[in-house]
N, C-alpha and C positions, 0 to 999 in steps of 0.2 A: 696487558703489559703497559705500564706507564713509561712514557719516554721522558728522560731527563733532559731539560733544556737549560744550558748554562747562559750566563749573561752575554757572552760573546755571540753565541748562536742567536739569542733573542734580538740583539741589536742588529745583527746582520740580516736576519729575516724581516724585521720590521722596516729596516731601511729599504730593502728591495720592494716590499709591499707598498710602502709609502710612495716610492718613486713611480710605481705602476699606477697607483691611484691618481697621483697628481698629473701624470702624463695623459691619463684618460679623462681628465676634467672632472673627476669625482670629488676631489678635495677643493675647498675654496681657495682662490688666489688672493694672497695678501695684498692689502692696499686698495682693493676695489670698492669696499664699502664706503659710503659717504656719511655714515652715522658719526655723530660726534664722539670723541673719546679715543683712547689709545687702542691700537690693534695688537699690542704686545701679548694680551691674554685672550685673543680671539678663540683659541682652542681650549680654553678652560671654562667649562660650564659651571657656574656657581654664583655666589653673591657678588655684587658690585658696589664699590664705594659710592655713597650718596643715596643708596636705596635700601629698603628693608630687605632681609635675607632672601625671601622667596620672590619678591618683586624683582630683585637684582638677578636672581637665577633665571627667571623667565626672560628677562631682557637679554641675558647672555645667549639664550637659545635663539631668540628672535634675531639678534645681531649676527650670529653665525649663519642662520638660514638666509638672511638678506645678503650676506657676503657671497654665498653660493649663487644666488639668483643673479647678482650683478656680474659675477664672474662668467656666467653663462651668456650674457649679452654684451660682453666687452667688445668694443670697437665695431659694433654692428652699424651698418649704414641705414639710411632712410628706406631704401628699397628692401633691405632685409627685414627691417622692422615692420614694413607694410606688406610683406609677402603673404598672400592668401592661397593656401593650398587647394581649397575648393570652395564652392559656394556656401558651405555650411561651417567652414572653419573660422577661427579667430586669428588675428595677426599677433605677432609677438608684442608689438607696441600696445595693442589693445589689452593684452593680458597684463602688461606692466601697469597700465593705468587701472586695470581691474584690481590689482593687488593694493594699490593706494586707496581705491574706493572701498574695498573690504575693510581696510584698517579704519577708514573714516567712519564707517557704519558702527564699528565696535567702540570707537571713541565716543560717538554720540550716545550709544546705548549703555555704556558702563561708566562714563564720566559725568552723567546727568546733565549734559549740555541741553540748553533750551533753544536748539537750532534745528532746522530741517536738513534735508539731504539734497536740496536742489543745487547747491554749489554757489559760487560767487560770481557767476557769469563767465569766468575763464575756463572752468571745467564742468562738463556735463557729467556729474557723478552718477546719475541714473543710467546714462548710456554706458559708462564704464563698468557699472555693476552688472547690468543686464547682458552686455555684449550683443551677440546675435546681429540681426539686420541693422539695428540702430548703431551699434558699435562699429560695424563694418563701414557704414556710411560716414560716420563722424570722426572716428579715431584713425587718422592717417596724415601723412605729410610732415611728421615731427621727427626731429633728430633724437639721438639717444639722450643727450643732455636734458632735453625737455622732460622725458620720463624720469630720469634720475633725480632731477630737481624736485619734481612733485613727490616722488617716493621719499626723498630726504626731508622735505618740509613736513610731510605727514608724519614720518617717524620722529622727527624732532619734537612735534607736539605730543606724541605718545610718551616720549622720554621725559618731557617736562611734567606731564600729568602723573606718570609713574612715580616721579620724585616727590609728589605731594601725597602719596598714598602708602599704606602699610600692608602687612601680611593679613591683617584682619579684613581689610577691604578685598584682598585677593581671594579670601576664603568665603566671602559673602555669597549666599546661595539665592539664585533666582528660582522660585518654586516650579516654574514650567518654562523651559526654554528648548534645548535640543531634544527632539522627539517628545516634546511636551513633558519632559522630565526635569527634576531638580538639576541645576547647572550652576557651578560657581564661576566667579570672574576668572579664576585661574584657567578653567577649561575653555572659557570663551576666548581668552587671549592666546591660549595654546593652539586653538583652532586657527587663529590668524597666522601663527607660525607654520603649522602643518599645511595650511592652505597654500602658502608660498612654495612649500616642497612639492605639492601636487602640480602646480602650474610650472614649476621649474622642469619637471619631467616633460610636460607638453612643449615647453620652449625648446628643450633639447631635441625633441622629436622633429619639430618644425625646422630647426637648424639642420638636421640631417637631410630633410627633404630639399632644403635650399641648396645644400652641398651637392646632392644628387642631380638637381636641375642644372646647376652650373657646369657639371661635368658633361652634359649632353651637347 
């Protein structure tokens, strides 16, 4: 039996669900993203002015995911960013820098930059990418703005480079990449997006451990 849902019921139901999701931290908080551009259409996945249709659509997904990540770390202190749950864990601060390092790798690999991955002396990209012992030793003592600024600068470069490319570039296939299989640039950059989703889950888990520790 099919249940008929009128407009009033739909609006009422979705309003309740939306309130529950937002209060639970599932939906992104408006205004947290530091990416350039208006936030008016943050929840609209699709083409963006100034970009080819598919490139703009990809960017809209990346922007939404970045908003979610930044919402998860809003107002975190240095101690919270440096919290290490155990000897094998990574800190939230290290994971934020790791997200920037991942984006840096894909910039180098897909924009045909003739540069290495060592960094400019200010950031040890290799430590940020590898995490582990090196990351635990080096990535600490920074406030939230430090990480947000690096993420913002890295993303601003991506946005600028995206604006110089078209859908044909996005569809360009690397004959052997993920699992040594054909992979196009769209898949590579979608991985950058879903990679942030993966670590956002880890960040939320660590936040829950911090909250539990503070209650003791």
